[in-house]
C-alpha positions as protocol buffer text, in pm:
chain_id: "A"
residue {
  index: 1
  type: MET
  ca { x: -10108 y: -5173 z: -466 }
}
residue {
  index: 2
  type: ARG
  ca { x: -10484 y: -5135 z: -474 }
}
residue {
  index: 3
  type: CYS
  ca { x: -10674 y: -5121 z: -803 }
}
residue {
  index: 4
  type: TRP
  ca { x: -11043 y: -5075 z: -854 }
}
residue {
  index: 5
  type: HIS
  ca { x: -11288 y: -5022 z: -1133 }
}
residue {
  index: 6
  type: SER
  ca { x: -11599 y: -4811 z: -1139 }
}
residue {
  index: 7
  type: PRO
  ca { x: -11850 y: -4949 z: -1388 }
}
residue {
  index: 8
  type: GLY
  ca { x: -12035 y: -4618 z: -1407 }
}
residue {
  index: 9
  type: LYS
  ca { x: -12362 y: -4485 z: -1274 }
}
residue {
  index: 10
  type: ASP
  ca { x: -12574 y: -4657 z: -1537 }
}
residue {
  index: 11
  type: ARG
  ca { x: -12446 y: -5012 z: -1449 }
}
residue {
  index: 12
  type: PRO
  ca { x: -12339 y: -5016 z: -1080 }
}
residue {
  index: 13
  type: ASN
  ca { x: -12367 y: -5397 z: -1045 }
}
residue {
  index: 14
  type: ALA
  ca { x: -12217 y: -5493 z: -1382 }
}
residue {
  index: 15
  type: GLY
  ca { x: -11916 y: -5676 z: -1231 }
}
residue {
  index: 16
  type: ALA
  ca { x: -11688 y: -5826 z: -1499 }
}
residue {
  index: 17
  type: LYS
  ca { x: -11928 y: -5711 z: -1772 }
}
residue {
  index: 18
  type: GLY
  ca { x: -11864 y: -5352 z: -1664 }
}
residue {
  index: 19
  type: VAL
  ca { x: -11498 y: -5363 z: -1774 }
}
residue {
  index: 20
  type: THR
  ca { x: -11399 y: -5232 z: -2117 }
}
residue {
  index: 21
  type: ALA
  ca { x: -11044 y: -5253 z: -2257 }
}
residue {
  index: 22
  type: PHE
  ca { x: -10893 y: -4968 z: -2452 }
}
residue {
  index: 23
  type: ILE
  ca { x: -10566 y: -4842 z: -2600 }
}
residue {
  index: 24
  type: VAL
  ca { x: -10410 y: -4539 z: -2430 }
}
residue {
  index: 25
  type: GLU
  ca { x: -10227 y: -4287 z: -2648 }
}
residue {
  index: 26
  type: PRO
  ca { x: -10070 y: -4052 z: -2390 }
}
residue {
  index: 27
  type: LYS
  ca { x: -9893 y: -3832 z: -2644 }
}
residue {
  index: 28
  type: LYS
  ca { x: -10213 y: -3780 z: -2839 }
}
residue {
  index: 29
  type: TYR
  ca { x: -10456 y: -3710 z: -2553 }
}
residue {
  index: 30
  type: PRO
  ca { x: -10372 y: -3518 z: -2231 }
}
residue {
  index: 31
  type: GLY
  ca { x: -10446 y: -3632 z: -1876 }
}
residue {
  index: 32
  type: PHE
  ca { x: -10259 y: -3963 z: -1857 }
}
residue {
  index: 33
  type: THR
  ca { x: -9971 y: -4018 z: -1612 }
}
residue {
  index: 34
  type: ALA
  ca { x: -9776 y: -4334 z: -1530 }
}
residue {
  index: 35
  type: LYS
  ca { x: -9558 y: -4353 z: -1219 }
}
residue {
  index: 36
  type: PRO
  ca { x: -9317 y: -4651 z: -1203 }
}
residue {
  index: 37
  type: ILE
  ca { x: -9349 y: -4894 z: -912 }
}
residue {
  index: 38
  type: ASN
  ca { x: -9028 y: -5046 z: -775 }
}
residue {
  index: 39
  type: THR
  ca { x: -9042 y: -5424 z: -824 }
}
residue {
  index: 40
  type: LEU
  ca { x: -8760 y: -5488 z: -575 }
}
residue {
  index: 41
  type: GLY
  ca { x: -8507 y: -5656 z: -801 }
}
residue {
  index: 42
  type: LEU
  ca { x: -8743 y: -5848 z: -1027 }
}
residue {
  index: 43
  type: SER
  ca { x: -8683 y: -5854 z: -1399 }
}
residue {
  index: 44
  type: LYS
  ca { x: -8677 y: -5520 z: -1579 }
}
residue {
  index: 45
  type: ALA
  ca { x: -8871 y: -5695 z: -1859 }
}
residue {
  index: 46
  type: PHE
  ca { x: -9187 y: -5659 z: -1649 }
}
residue {
  index: 47
  type: ARG
  ca { x: -9234 y: -5289 z: -1598 }
}
residue {
  index: 48
  type: THR
  ca { x: -9497 y: -5202 z: -1342 }
}
residue {
  index: 49
  type: ALA
  ca { x: -9658 y: -4861 z: -1296 }
}
residue {
  index: 50
  type: ALA
  ca { x: -9950 y: -4689 z: -1129 }
}
residue {
  index: 51
  type: LEU
  ca { x: -10173 y: -4538 z: -1397 }
}
residue {
  index: 52
  type: TYR
  ca { x: -10359 y: -4212 z: -1349 }
}
residue {
  index: 53
  type: PHE
  ca { x: -10635 y: -4089 z: -1581 }
}
residue {
  index: 54
  type: ASP
  ca { x: -10715 y: -3727 z: -1490 }
}
residue {
  index: 55
  type: ASP
  ca { x: -10989 y: -3592 z: -1718 }
}
residue {
  index: 56
  type: PHE
  ca { x: -10861 y: -3836 z: -1979 }
}
residue {
  index: 57
  type: VAL
  ca { x: -11092 y: -3905 z: -2272 }
}
residue {
  index: 58
  type: VAL
  ca { x: -11059 y: -4226 z: -2473 }
}
residue {
  index: 59
  type: PRO
  ca { x: -11215 y: -4213 z: -2819 }
}
residue {
  index: 60
  type: VAL
  ca { x: -11441 y: -4507 z: -2908 }
}
residue {
  index: 61
  type: GLU
  ca { x: -11204 y: -4611 z: -3189 }
}
residue {
  index: 62
  type: ASN
  ca { x: -10940 y: -4693 z: -2921 }
}
residue {
  index: 63
  type: ARG
  ca { x: -11168 y: -4953 z: -2761 }
}
residue {
  index: 64
  type: LEU
  ca { x: -11051 y: -5316 z: -2781 }
}
residue {
  index: 65
  type: GLY
  ca { x: -11340 y: -5551 z: -2853 }
}
residue {
  index: 66
  type: GLU
  ca { x: -11690 y: -5453 z: -2759 }
}
residue {
  index: 67
  type: GLU
  ca { x: -11805 y: -5261 z: -2454 }
}
residue {
  index: 68
  type: GLY
  ca { x: -11810 y: -5493 z: -2153 }
}
residue {
  index: 69
  type: GLU
  ca { x: -11565 y: -5748 z: -2301 }
}
residue {
  index: 70
  type: GLY
  ca { x: -11257 y: -5601 z: -2130 }
}
residue {
  index: 71
  type: PHE
  ca { x: -11240 y: -5862 z: -1854 }
}
residue {
  index: 72
  type: LYS
  ca { x: -11223 y: -6148 z: -2109 }
}
residue {
  index: 73
  type: ILE
  ca { x: -10952 y: -5963 z: -2303 }
}
residue {
  index: 74
  type: ILE
  ca { x: -10748 y: -5902 z: -1986 }
}
residue {
  index: 75
  type: MET
  ca { x: -10774 y: -6267 z: -1878 }
}
residue {
  index: 76
  type: ARG
  ca { x: -10654 y: -6388 z: -2220 }
}
residue {
  index: 77
  type: ALA
  ca { x: -10356 y: -6151 z: -2204 }
}
residue {
  index: 78
  type: LEU
  ca { x: -10265 y: -6266 z: -1853 }
}
residue {
  index: 79
  type: GLN
  ca { x: -10276 y: -6635 z: -1947 }
}
residue {
  index: 80
  type: SER
  ca { x: -9935 y: -6641 z: -2118 }
}
residue {
  index: 81
  type: GLY
  ca { x: -9790 y: -6398 z: -1865 }
}
residue {
  index: 82
  type: ARG
  ca { x: -9866 y: -6638 z: -1582 }
}
residue {
  index: 83
  type: VAL
  ca { x: -9659 y: -6911 z: -1747 }
}
residue {
  index: 84
  type: VAL
  ca { x: -9364 y: -6674 z: -1787 }
}
residue {
  index: 85
  type: VAL
  ca { x: -9385 y: -6558 z: -1424 }
}
residue {
  index: 86
  type: ALA
  ca { x: -9406 y: -6918 z: -1300 }
}
residue {
  index: 87
  type: ALA
  ca { x: -9103 y: -7018 z: -1510 }
}
residue {
  index: 88
  type: LYS
  ca { x: -8902 y: -6723 z: -1376 }
}
residue {
  index: 89
  type: ALA
  ca { x: -8996 y: -6808 z: -1017 }
}
residue {
  index: 90
  type: LEU
  ca { x: -8895 y: -7171 z: -1070 }
}
residue {
  index: 91
  type: GLY
  ca { x: -8563 y: -7062 z: -1223 }
}
residue {
  index: 92
  type: ILE
  ca { x: -8489 y: -6829 z: -932 }
}
residue {
  index: 93
  type: ALA
  ca { x: -8575 y: -7100 z: -678 }
}
residue {
  index: 94
  type: LEU
  ca { x: -8365 y: -7359 z: -860 }
}
residue {
  index: 95
  type: GLY
  ca { x: -8072 y: -7117 z: -881 }
}
residue {
  index: 96
  type: CYS
  ca { x: -8094 y: -7047 z: -507 }
}
residue {
  index: 97
  type: PHE
  ca { x: -8113 y: -7418 z: -429 }
}
residue {
  index: 98
  type: LEU
  ca { x: -7815 y: -7507 z: -648 }
}
residue {
  index: 99
  type: THR
  ca { x: -7605 y: -7221 z: -510 }
}
residue {
  index: 100
  type: THR
  ca { x: -7679 y: -7329 z: -153 }
}
residue {
  index: 101
  type: ARG
  ca { x: -7615 y: -7696 z: -231 }
}
residue {
  index: 102
  type: VAL
  ca { x: -7279 y: -7629 z: -394 }
}
residue {
  index: 103
  type: ARG
  ca { x: -7170 y: -7402 z: -108 }
}
residue {
  index: 104
  type: TYR
  ca { x: -7269 y: -7667 z: 147 }
}
residue {
  index: 105
  type: ALA
  ca { x: -7089 y: -7945 z: -45 }
}
residue {
  index: 106
  type: ASN
  ca { x: -6772 y: -7738 z: -64 }
}
residue {
  index: 107
  type: GLU
  ca { x: -6784 y: -7641 z: 306 }
}
residue {
  index: 108
  type: ARG
  ca { x: -6886 y: -7981 z: 451 }
}
residue {
  index: 109
  type: VAL
  ca { x: -6588 y: -8183 z: 562 }
}
residue {
  index: 110
  type: VAL
  ca { x: -6598 y: -8560 z: 616 }
}
residue {
  index: 111
  type: ARG
  ca { x: -6285 y: -8744 z: 732 }
}
residue {
  index: 112
  type: GLY
  ca { x: -6082 y: -8430 z: 680 }
}
residue {
  index: 113
  type: LYS
  ca { x: -6189 y: -8368 z: 318 }
}
residue {
  index: 114
  type: PRO
  ca { x: -6466 y: -8154 z: 165 }
}
residue {
  index: 115
  type: ILE
  ca { x: -6742 y: -8375 z: 24 }
}
residue {
  index: 116
  type: GLY
  ca { x: -6776 y: -8170 z: -291 }
}
residue {
  index: 117
  type: PRO
  ca { x: -6443 y: -8022 z: -404 }
}
residue {
  index: 118
  type: SER
  ca { x: -6536 y: -8063 z: -770 }
}
residue {
  index: 119
  type: PHE
  ca { x: -6859 y: -7856 z: -739 }
}
residue {
  index: 120
  type: ARG
  ca { x: -6835 y: -7498 z: -856 }
}
């Protein structure tokens, strides 16, 4: 997925200071569309979508923070999300490792006996 931001004609080199965060109210204002992106079996708790703003107007009262502070707001929001994603990845890896280890222990035979008959 490719995302980009256009800071506007008045501030073409604004970089991170050219990002402003806002609340979208799709039922209140027309022009917003969200199309789900398949996350290939990852948790349904993290819904991912492509967002389209076609002639969509955001009133100034829906702005979060001040103009140009959006990047800081986004980074703060992502901070806790990163910990959750890392914990999920570690859990998945650990589950895969344990499943493989138990299967191997139950299939491996030494002196005519499986080395791990008590593993489940």
